[in-house]
N, C-alpha and C positions, 0 to 999 in steps of 0.2 A: 411837705412831702407826704407825711402820713395821712394828711387830710385827703389827698387825691386817691390814695389806696382805698380808703374807706368809702369815698364817694363813688368810685367805679364799682366797688363791691355792692353798694346799696342800689345803684342804678341798673346793674346787669339784669336782675330778674324782671324789672319793669320793661326794659328794652327788648327782651326776648319775646314777651307777649305782645309787644307793640308792632313787631314785624309782620306784615301781611303774609298769609300763606300763598303758595303758588297756585295758579289757576289749574283746576283739573282738566285733563285732556278731554275734549268732547268725544262722547261715545258715538259710534256709528249708529245711524238711525235704524238700520235693519242689519242684523247679523245674518250672513249667508248660511244656509243649511249645509251641514257637512256633505262633501261630495260622495257620491256612491260610485263604486266601481263594478264592472261586470265580472262574471265568473272567469272569463278568459283572461282579463287583466290580473285578477287575483292569482291564477295559476302561473302567469308570466312572472309576477313578483315573487312567488314561492320558488320558481325555478331559478331566478336570479340569486335568491338568497342561498339556495343549495350550491349554485356555482361559486358563489363567494366563499362559502365554507370550504369547498375543495381547494380553491386558490389559497386560502389561508393555511390549510393543511400542507399544501405543497411548499408554501413559503416557510412554514415552520420546519419541514424536513430539510429544505435547502439551508436554512440558518444553522440547523444542527450539524450538517455536513461541513459548513464553513467553520463552525466552532471547533469541530474535531481537527480540521486542517490547521487551525490557528493555535493548536495546543503547543505547549512548550517543547515536547518531543518532536512534533512535526516541524516546527520552526527551526529547531536544532538540526534536524535531518536535511531540511532545505538549505540551510546555511552550509552544511558540510558538502552537499552536492555541488552547490555553486562554487565553493572554495576549491574543491577537487577539480571541477571542470575548468576553472580558471588556471589552475596549475598545470592541468593536462594540455590546455590550449596555449600555454606560454611558448616562448620562442624556441628553446632547444627541442621541445617535444614535437612541435609542428615540423621542424626540419627533419627530425628522425622519421616521423610518419611519412613525409614526402619521399625520403630516400627508400623507405621500406616499400612503398607503393611502386616506386620506379623499379626496384629490384624484382618485385612480383610481376610487374608488367613485362620486364625483360625475360623472366623465366617462362611466362605464359606465351609469349610471342616467339620463343626460341624453337630450335629444331628438335629438342628433346620432347617437347609436348606434341609436336607434329608426328614424330615417330611413335610415341605412345598411342596417340589417337588412331594411327593407321594400324597398329597391332591389336587394338582393343577388340575388334570383332572376333578375331581368332582366339583371343584369351577368353572371351565370354562363351564361345562355343565349347572350349575345353573344360571350363568350369561348369557349364550348363548341365553336364551329366551328373555332377556331384549334388546339385541343388534340386533334388526331386522332392515330391510331396512327402514321401516316406522319410527322407533325410531331415527335412525341416521339422516333421513331427517328432522324430527322435531327438533332435537338438532341443526342441521346446520342452520335451519331457525331461531331458537331462538338466536343463536350466531350472525347471520347476523343482526337481528333486534336490538340486544343489541349494536352492533358496530355502527349502525346508530344513536341510541338514546344516547349513552354515549359519547358525544363529549365534548370538553373542555368548549364550551359555555354552554352546559346543566349542567355540573358540577358547573360552576361559578354561573349560575342562581339559581340552587338548594341551593347552599351555601348561597347566598344572601337572598333567601326566608326564609331559616331557621334562619338566623341572624335577619331578620326583624320580624319574628313571635315570637321569643324567649321572648321579653318583654311582649307580649300579653299573652302568655301561663303563664308566671310568675304572671301576674296580675290576671288572672282567677283562678290560684291556690290559691292566697291569698284571693280572694273573697269566694271561696268554703270553705277554712279552716275557715274563719270568720263566715260563715253561719253555718257550722257544730259546731263551738265553741258556737255560740249563741243558737243553737237548743239543743245541748247535754250538754252544760254548762261547 
């Protein structure tokens, strides 16, 4: 057994050199000269390359948008929307919505709406005198001034002032009731 191990080890280098090498592939007799391209073809290739870069840029932007859509928060929000929509469109809600639409249709088709619509032109004529350009300007000015005045700081200060004055008003009310009680007995 050991003899065959040594025999294969001794014959291995000899057999490696005895195996003939593979035939080399024949070379073409004449190698074609590189093709030349015209200036117009060159500009066409450059334009295609530029178009490809804009497509890759657009593709990268689209992948970024999809990536933000597939974030954990987005997927959680999508799950919440689908879950809430499913509960909204479940059986008791759909019948309630159907009843609500029926009631609204009955109200809109009733005599009260017809009476209101018939009186609407006279109502608009009577209100039309109030809505002049001058009145609208005054209302706009009033709302602008109210927006400036009614800030969070103003509301906080007013609340604190009322809380500070409340004990004083209570004390004055007690003094007045004591005076009235002493006078009228």
